[in-house]
N, C-alpha and C positions, 0 to 999 in steps of 0.2 A: 185508482181504486179509492174507495172510501177509507180513510184512516183518521186517527185522532191525534197525530203528532203536532204539537205546537211548541215552538222554542222562541225565546227572545233574548236579545243581548245587544249592546251597543246602540240602543235607541230604536231598534227595529224588531219585527216579529215575523216569523214564518208560521203560517197557519194553513190548514188544508183548504184547497180550492173547493168552492161550492158552486152550485148552478147559478147562484146569484152573482157570481163573478164573470159569467159568460160575456156580457156586453163589455165589461172592462178589458178582458183578455182580447176580445175581438178588436177593439179599438187600439190597444197596445200593439198587437201583431200587425196591424195595418198602418201604423204610423210610419211615414216614409223615412224619418230619421232613425227610428229604432229597428226597423225591419230590413234594412239594407242588406244584411248578411244572414238572414234566416230564411228557411224554406217558405215558399209561397203558400198562402191559404186561399181557399175558395172565397170569392167576393160575396157569396151568399151567407148571411148570418145563420140561416137555418142549418146549413152544412156544418158550420162551426159548432153550433149548439148540439147537434146530433153527435159530433165527435166527442164533445165534453161528456155527454150522457153515457156514451160507451166507455169512456175512460173510467168512470166510477165502478165499472165491473171488471176492470183489467187488473190482474194480480201483479205485484212487483213493480208498481208504478206509483210513486209518491210525489204528487204535484202540489206545490205551495204557492200561496199568494204572499208576496213580500209587502208588508205594510209598516207604517210608522206606529208607534205605541198609541197614538191617538186614533188609530183605525183607518187612516188615509192609505189607500192602496197605491203602491208605487211600482210594482213589478211582479214577475213570476220566476220560479226556479223549480227544478224537479230532479229526482233520482228515478231512473226508469230502466227498462230492459235488464233487470237484475237476473243474473245467471249464476247460481251458486253464491259465491262470496264476492262477486264483482258486479258493478253496475255502471251505467252511463249517467252523468249529471249534465243537465242542460236546461233547455226551455228557459234560459236565463235572459230575461228582458227586464231592464230597469230604467226608470225615468232618468235621463241624463242630467236633470236639474237637482237630483237628490244624491248626496254623497254616501250611498249605502252599498256600493259594490263589495268592498272588503268584508263588511259585516255579513252580507247575505251569503258570501262564499264560506266564511267562517262557520256560519250556522248550518249550511247544507253539508259541509264536511263533518260537523258535529253530529248531525243526524246520521250520516252514512257510517261513520266509524264508531261513535259512542252509543248510538241508539239502535241502529239496525245491525251493527256488528260486521259490516262488510270489511273485506281485506283490501279492496282497491276500488277506485272510481276513476273513470276517464271522461274526457270531453273532446268533442270534435269542433274545431273552430275554423271558419273560412280563413285561408292563409292571408288574404288581403285585408282582413279585419285586424290591422296592426295593433290597435290599442288593446284589444282583448288578448291577442297572442302575447303581447308584451306583459300584460297583467298576469297571465298564467306563468310566464317565465319568471317574473319577479316574485311570485309566490313560492317559487322553488319547485314547481311542478315540472318534472322532466318531460321533454318531447319524446314520445315513444313510437312515433310513426307519422307517415303522411298517407292520406287516402286520396289518391289521384282521382280527379273528377268526381269527388264525393258528394257534391251538391250542385244542382242546377237551379239558378235563379234568373227568371226572365230570359230564358234561353241561353244563358252563359254558364258554362261548367267551371266550378272552382275546386281546387285542391283543398283538403282539410288537414290541419295540424292536429294531431292527437297528443294530448297531455294526460298523464296518468299520475294520480296521487295514491300512495300506498299507506296503509295504516301505520306502519313503522315510521313513516316520515311525517305523520300528523303532528307530533309535537313541534317539529321545526316549521311546518307550514303555519301552525297556530301562531307561533312567535312572529312570523313575517306578516301575518294578516292583522294581528292585534293592534299594533301601533297605529296604522292608518285607520282602523275601525274606531279606535278610541278618539282619534283626532276628528273623524267624521261625526261621531256622536256629539262632540262639543258643538260642531256647526249645526247639527240638527236641533240641539237644545236652544241655540241662539236664534234660530230661524224656524220655529216649530210649525209655522203655517205653510211652509213650502211643500 
């Protein structure tokens, strides 16, 4: 949906996706390194662009571009499928050469809990995506379920680990994310062109 939420901290910014981001998102989602554990998308750009145009009319779907403060786009993240006080957070794809994962998650939880006022958000991660599952575990996000055969990628079914963050745990999650986000911000300042 079209929204006007923009937040920044730790050297990065989350800003609303625009139609001008369509080619960037398409390229990001089709990158073999970054798309190994995400759902497949149609190889036709026109189908992707059509989906994005429909997104702008979908309520309860907050899709963001992750960018450096210089405006260089480095990824995407979203809160969507909001039902009452809960939502799903995902569509999280970030360039692996930019150390912005902790900051982008800190910011999306800030949006979820402090701006949208949600009581919980959950994510679904392919169980074989060990680095992301470990990242969620280390953030203090409890595993709240397994979705068996939750996603099929190139004909292979994968189980999904569900992690849930609750508003009452947000202060503890903030603390766990802030130290690595501050460290990463220093690296971004030292290498601003990356």
